[in-house]
C-alpha positions in Angstrom: -11.0 -2.6 -22.0 -8.3 -4.6 -23.8 -10.6 -6.9 -25.9 -9.1 -10.0 -27.8 -10.7 -12.1 -30.6 -9.9 -15.6 -30.1 -11.6 -18.2 -32.3 -14.4 -15.8 -33.3 -15.0 -15.2 -29.6 -14.4 -11.9 -27.7 -12.2 -12.0 -24.6 -11.3 -9.1 -22.4 -8.5 -8.6 -19.9 -10.1 -8.4 -16.5 -10.5 -4.8 -15.6 -11.8 -5.3 -12.0 -11.7 -7.9 -9.4 -15.2 -7.4 -8.1 -17.2 -9.6 -10.4 -14.8 -12.5 -9.5 -15.6 -12.2 -5.8 -19.3 -11.9 -6.4 -19.3 -15.1 -8.2 -17.5 -16.9 -5.4 -20.1 -15.7 -3.0 -23.0 -16.8 -5.6 -21.6 -20.5 -5.5 -22.6 -21.1 -1.9 -25.7 -20.8 0.2 -25.5 -18.5 2.9 -27.5 -17.7 6.1 -27.6 -14.4 8.1 -25.4 -16.1 10.6 -22.7 -16.6 8.1 -22.4 -13.0 7.4 -20.2 -10.9 6.9 -18.3 -12.9 4.2 -15.0 -11.4 3.4 -12.7 -12.0 0.2 -9.4 -10.2 -0.6 -6.7 -10.6 -3.1 -3.9 -8.6 -4.6 -5.4 -8.7 -8.0 -3.8 -7.7 -11.3 -6.4 -5.7 -13.5 -5.9 -4.0 -17.0 -7.3 -0.6 -18.1 -6.7 0.6 -21.8 -6.0 4.2 -21.0 -5.2 6.5 -23.9 -1.5 6.8 -24.5 -1.6 10.7 -23.7 -3.1 9.8 -20.2 -0.2 7.2 -19.2 1.9 8.8 -16.5 4.9 7.0 -14.8 3.5 4.6 -11.9 0.5 6.8 -11.5 -1.5 5.8 -14.5 -0.6 2.5 -16.2 -2.1 -0.1 -18.4 -1.7 -2.9 -15.8 -1.8 -2.4 -12.2 -2.3 -4.5 -8.8 -5.0 -3.5 -6.4 -5.1 -4.9 -2.8 -8.8 -5.5 -3.3 -11.2 -6.7 -0.6 -14.9 -7.3 -1.1 -17.2 -8.0 1.9 -20.9 -9.3 1.9 -22.8 -8.1 4.8 -26.4 -7.4 6.2 -27.4 -3.7 6.2 -27.1 -3.7 9.9 -23.4 -4.8 9.7 -22.2 -1.8 7.5 -21.2 0.3 10.2 -19.2 -2.3 12.0 -17.5 -3.5 9.0 -16.8 0.0 7.8 -15.2 0.8 11.3 -12.8 -2.1 10.9 -11.8 -1.1 7.3 -11.3 2.5 8.5 -9.1 1.2 11.4 -6.9 -0.5 8.8 -6.6 2.3 6.6 -5.6 4.6 9.4 -2.9 2.1 10.2 -1.4 2.4 6.8 -1.8 6.2 6.7 0.0 6.5 10.0 2.7 4.0 9.3 3.8 6.1 6.3 3.0 9.6 7.7 1.3 10.4 4.7 -0.7 13.5 3.9 -4.3 12.9 2.5 -7.8 14.4 2.0 -11.0 12.4 2.8 -14.3 12.8 1.2 -17.7 11.3 1.8 -19.6 11.0 -1.6 -23.3 10.7 -1.2 -26.2 9.6 -3.7 -26.0 10.8 -7.2 -29.0 11.6 -9.2 -28.8 8.5 -11.3 -28.6 5.5 -8.8 -29.7 2.0 -7.9 -31.3 1.1 -4.6 -34.1 2.1 -2.5 -34.3 5.4 -0.5 -34.2 3.7 2.8 -31.1 1.7 2.3 -29.2 4.7 0.8 -30.2 7.2 3.7 -29.1 4.5 6.2 -25.7 3.8 4.5 -24.9 7.4 4.0 -25.7 8.0 7.8 -23.6 5.1 8.8 -20.4 6.3 6.7 -21.0 9.7 8.4 -21.2 8.2 11.8 -17.9 6.3 11.3 -16.0 9.5 10.0 -17.4 11.4 13.1 -16.6 8.8 15.5 -13.0 8.8 14.2 -12.9 12.6 14.6 -11.8 12.6 11.0 -11.9 15.9 8.9 -13.7 15.3 5.7 -15.4 17.1 2.8 -19.0 16.2 1.9 -19.3 15.6 -1.9 -22.9 15.6 -2.3 -24.0 13.7 -5.4 -20.6 12.4 -6.1 -21.2 8.8 -4.9 -21.1 5.9 -7.3 -24.4 4.9 -8.9 -24.1 1.7 -6.8 -23.7 3.2 -3.5 -22.0 6.0 -1.2 -18.2 5.9 -0.5 -15.4 7.2 1.5 -12.4 8.2 -0.5 -8.8 9.1 0.5 -6.7 11.2 -2.0 -3.1 11.9 -2.1 -1.6 15.2 -3.9 1.5 14.5 -5.9 4.5 16.9 -6.6 2.7 18.6 -9.1 -0.4 19.4 -7.1 -2.5 16.6 -8.7 -5.0 14.5 -6.7 -5.0 10.7 -6.9 -7.1 8.1 -5.6 -5.9 6.2 -2.8 -7.6 4.0 -0.1 -11.4 3.8 -0.4 -14.6 2.2 1.3 -17.5 1.9 -1.3 -20.8 0.5 -0.6 -22.6 -1.3 -3.6 -26.3 -2.1 -3.8 -26.0 -3.0 -7.7 -23.7 -5.9 -8.1 -25.5 -8.2 -5.5 -28.7 -7.3 -7.6 -26.9 -8.1 -11.0 -25.6 -11.4 -9.8 -28.7 -12.4 -8.0 -26.8 -12.7 -4.7 -28.9 -13.7 -1.5 -28.6 -14.9 1.9 -31.4 -16.4 4.1 -32.5 -14.1 6.9 -33.8 -14.6 10.3 -37.5 -14.8 8.8 -36.3 -17.7 6.5 -36.7 -15.5 3.4 -34.1 -14.4 0.9 -32.5 -11.1 1.3 -29.9 -9.1 -0.9 -26.5 -8.7 0.9 -24.7 -5.4 0.9 -21.3 -5.6 -1.1 -18.5 -3.4 0.5 -15.3 -2.7 -1.7 -12.3 -1.7 0.0 -8.7 -1.0 -0.9 -6.2 -0.1 1.9 -3.6 1.3 -0.7 -5.4 1.5 -4.0 -3.2 0.3 -6.6 0.3 -0.5 -5.4 2.0 1.2 -8.3 0.4 4.3 -7.8 0.9 4.1 -3.9 4.7 3.5 -4.8 4.6 6.7 -6.6 3.2 8.6 -3.8 5.9 7.1 -1.4 8.7 7.9 -3.7 7.6 11.6 -3.9 6.6 11.7 -0.1 10.1 10.7 0.9 11.9 12.1 -2.2 13.5 8.8 -2.6 15.1 8.9 0.8 13.2 6.0 2.3 13.7 5.5 6.0 15.7 2.6 7.2 12.9 0.3 7.7 11.2 0.8 4.3 14.5 1.1 2.1 14.9 -1.8 -0.3 18.6 -1.7 0.3 19.3 -0.8 4.0 23.1 -1.1 4.1 25.7 -1.1 1.4 29.3 -2.4 2.3 32.0 -0.6 0.6 35.4 -2.6 0.7 38.3 -0.4 -0.2 40.0 -3.1 -2.4 39.3 -6.8 -3.2 41.6 -7.8 -0.3 38.7 -6.8 2.1 35.8 -8.8 -0.2 36.1 -11.7 2.4 35.6 -9.7 5.5 32.8 -7.7 3.6 31.0 -11.1 3.1 31.2 -11.9 6.7 29.7 -8.6 7.6 27.0 -9.1 5.1 26.2 -12.6 6.7 26.0 -10.9 10.0 23.6 -8.2 9.2 21.4 -10.6 7.1 21.3 -12.8 10.1 19.5 -9.8 11.7 17.2 -9.5 8.8 18.4 -6.5 7.1 18.8 -6.0 3.5 22.4 -5.6 2.6 24.5 -5.5 -0.7 28.2 -5.3 -1.2 29.7 -2.8 -3.8 32.4 -5.4 -5.3 33.0 -3.4 -8.6 36.5 -2.4 -9.2 35.9 1.3 -8.4 37.7 3.8 -6.4 36.3 4.2 -2.7 35.2 7.9 -3.8 33.1 6.7 -6.7 31.6 4.0 -4.6 30.5 6.4 -1.9 29.1 8.8 -4.7 27.0 5.8 -6.1 25.7 5.1 -2.7 24.8 8.6 -1.8 23.0 8.9 -5.2 21.2 5.6 -4.5 20.1 7.3 -1.1 21.1 4.2 0.8 20.6 5.0 4.5 23.8 3.4 5.7 27.3 2.5 4.1 30.1 0.6 5.8 33.5 1.5 4.5 36.0 -1.3 5.3 39.8 -1.4 4.5 42.7 -3.3 5.9 42.5 -1.5 9.3 38.9 -2.4 9.8 39.4 -6.0 8.7 42.3 -6.2 11.0 40.4 -4.7 14.1 37.1 -6.4 13.3 35.3 -2.9 13.1 33.6 -0.8 10.4 33.5 2.9 9.4 29.8 3.8 9.4 28.8 6.6 6.8 25.2 7.7 6.2 23.7 9.3 3.4 23.9 12.9 5.0 27.6 12.2 4.5 28.5 11.9 8.2 31.0 9.5 9.2 32.3 7.6 12.4 35.3 5.4 12.4 36.2 2.2 14.5 32.6 1.2 15.2 31.8 -2.4 16.8 29.5 -4.2 14.5 27.2 -5.4 17.2 26.7 -1.8 18.4 25.8 -0.7 14.9 23.2 -3.8 14.6 21.7 -2.8 18.1 21.2 0.7 16.7 19.8 -0.5 13.5 17.3 -2.8 15.1 16.1 0.1 17.4 15.8 2.4 14.3 13.9 -0.2 12.4 11.5 -1.0 15.2 10.7 2.8 15.9 10.5 3.4 12.3 12.5 6.6 12.4 12.3 9.0 9.5 16.0 9.5 9.2 19.2 7.5 9.8 20.5 8.7 13.1 23.2 6.5 14.2 25.5 9.3 13.7 23.4 12.0 15.4 
């Protein structure tokens, strides 16, 4: 942890979001009818890794987790995990990512009774089996506080990195003395479920950059279209094109530096922009554009409305590569 001495008191930068959500749950009285209770935040956390362990976006001192924590009865575990797995599958299918899945079971040192561990492990296994998902069984590799399902990505160097996760926790509810009133009118411990659909955003972006080799599909590219006016005389027309494209909710920029057209094209190619619109005096006069993609294909005399129609279809279908030019 990053520790600070403030007025002779020790403070630490938040290393995890879980205790905060447990504290929020603890501030209210809950009945079994209220459960499950779900909290989520995109929370910034800090880990003081050794300098030699820091690596690009994959291992950093400050990162953001799409953290969710659910408090439920033991009987609700399978249903809640099913819903989480459906969300994780949506993420993985959206980005068409390669991953490995592991079910990690009870380690030698753990908290919680035999019965709840056995039931929790069987519920996680049932979720994976019903989803027809291939997974490795990592016996004894669960957290001391509960079993978990982990998704791992492999980077360009063959290293594995943690991604989405679903973890059951029998420890934190005990430590924070969390309770709910059961149907028998007695106090019971909830089960806490930790979930992240992406893991850390920074590491997920690293995975995406490598997965696409920086050539993001149109729907995902931070800059989808770059307009390249041949000279300053076409800047006014370029801004009108930009307005029309932005009205259709596309991310557009204009290369307005005093460069040659060749240099503007090379810069856009190096930036892996999906589409470039080259506009000169002929295009401005005719109200058309010359479309060029990052594969160096080009088509002249294109009507902007026709181009926008194609972009909308390509975006909606989340196509892997720009294909206006075939």
